[in-house]
C-alpha positions in Angstrom: 11.8 63.8 151.7 14.2 62.5 154.2 18.0 63.8 154.1 20.5 61.5 155.5 24.1 62.8 156.1 27.0 60.7 157.2 30.0 61.6 159.3 33.0 59.9 160.7 34.7 58.1 158.0 38.5 58.4 157.5 41.7 56.6 157.7 42.6 54.1 160.6 45.1 51.3 161.2 44.1 47.6 161.4 43.0 47.2 164.9 41.6 50.8 165.4 38.2 52.0 165.9 35.7 54.5 164.2 32.3 55.7 164.9 30.2 56.8 162.0 27.3 59.0 162.4 23.9 59.4 160.2 22.2 62.6 160.9 18.5 62.4 159.6 16.4 65.5 158.6 12.9 65.4 157.5 11.9 62.2 159.1 12.5 60.4 162.4 15.0 57.6 163.0 12.7 56.3 165.8 10.0 55.1 163.4 12.2 54.0 160.7 14.3 50.7 160.1 17.7 52.3 159.8 20.8 50.4 158.2 24.4 50.6 157.7 25.4 49.4 154.2 28.9 49.1 152.6 30.1 49.0 149.2 33.7 48.1 148.5 35.4 48.6 144.9 34.1 45.8 142.5 31.7 44.4 145.0 27.9 44.7 145.6 26.7 46.9 148.4 25.7 44.6 151.4 24.1 45.3 154.6 26.4 45.8 157.9 24.0 46.5 160.6 20.3 47.4 161.2 18.3 48.6 163.8 14.2 48.5 163.7 11.8 50.9 165.1 11.5 48.4 168.0 15.2 48.3 168.7 16.1 45.2 167.4 19.5 44.9 165.8 20.9 42.7 162.9 24.4 42.4 161.8 26.4 40.8 158.8 28.4 37.9 160.2 31.6 39.8 159.6 30.7 42.5 161.9 29.4 40.7 164.9 31.2 41.2 168.0 33.1 44.1 166.4 30.4 46.8 165.3 27.7 48.2 167.0 24.5 50.0 165.9 22.7 52.5 168.3 20.1 55.1 167.7 19.7 58.7 169.6 16.1 59.7 169.3 16.9 63.2 170.6 19.7 63.9 168.1 17.7 62.0 165.5 21.0 60.0 164.5 22.1 56.7 164.1 25.6 55.9 165.0 27.9 52.7 163.8 30.8 52.0 166.6 33.5 50.2 164.6 36.0 48.3 166.7 38.9 45.8 165.8 38.8 47.1 162.0 40.4 45.1 159.4 41.5 45.9 155.9 38.5 44.3 154.6 36.1 46.6 156.3 37.6 49.4 153.8 34.6 50.4 152.0 32.2 53.3 151.4 29.7 53.2 154.0 26.0 54.4 153.4 23.4 55.1 155.7 19.6 53.8 155.0 16.4 54.9 156.1 13.3 52.6 155.3 9.6 53.4 156.6 6.7 51.8 154.8 7.1 52.6 151.0 9.8 55.3 151.7 13.6 54.3 151.0 16.4 57.0 151.3 20.1 56.8 151.2 22.9 59.0 152.3 25.7 59.9 150.1 28.2 57.8 151.9 31.5 58.1 153.8 34.8 56.4 152.9 36.4 54.0 155.7 39.8 53.1 154.8 41.7 50.4 157.1 45.2 50.3 156.1 48.7 50.7 157.9 
């Protein structure tokens, strides 16, 4: 069983920045494909950013150039640096861990972008 816990959400003004953290316990973020997803009210959950065990990254078009996903093997944590935030980035952000047949989710952290 892998436990994921997200940190770093909050209220930020448009144009501001936040850094989300996902701490993993019971599994190594180094061997898994780690992802950040988000779900806004009334919308489906969508993939925002992903990093594979080999270090390849992938972003949703709306996040390219603004968000950066990174991984700290020593801390067993994955980060999502979010810059130039927009109101449409408002959502609950979830951390995801996939390794083979295993697929785990965190409980999510709320990000609200508003004046």
